[in-house]
C-alpha positions, 0 to 999 in steps of 0.5 A: 500500500502506498504511503500516501494512502496509509497516511489518509486511511487510519483504518488500513492500520487496524487492528493494532497489537496491544504493544503498538496501541500502548505505545501510541497511548503513551505518546498521546500524553506527550513525547517520551523516551523509550524507557518512559514508554516501557514504564507507562505501558507497565502501568494498569492504564498503559495496558499492564504490558511488560515489554523488553527493549527488543519489543519496544524498539522493534515496534518503534522502528516499524512505527517510524516507518509507518509514520505513526511516530517520529523522533523529536530530536530532543535529548537529555542524554545522547543515548536517549531518543525521544518520540512523539505521536504523529497526526496520522498516529493520533488518527490511528489511535482514535480509530482503534479506540473506536473499534474496540469501543464498538467491539466491547459494546457489541459483546455487552449487548449480546451478554457475552461479557456477563457470561464470562463472569458468571 
């Protein structure tokens, strides 16, 4: 798929993995370096994901190529790279959140979630 098409159609990136969703959600709060993203993802509101450096930086590299995130150029230590969500990344995050909201709503209407807790 052409980059221009990807840039205009957030749904072409869905569904997101839990790791990518968590990274985008972390960066929606503001720019962060890799370790700060990992710490945020490990929190309950970050998805409770324990990701190692390989998972994080592999995902960030793919997200950079897909233009979901970008490096800021900011640094407080030459070993740290800071990232921020792009406009396209924000649209993808919103589209995925909406997809998940619809999925959960459908499961609730069908009683699927109540049967699990019974």
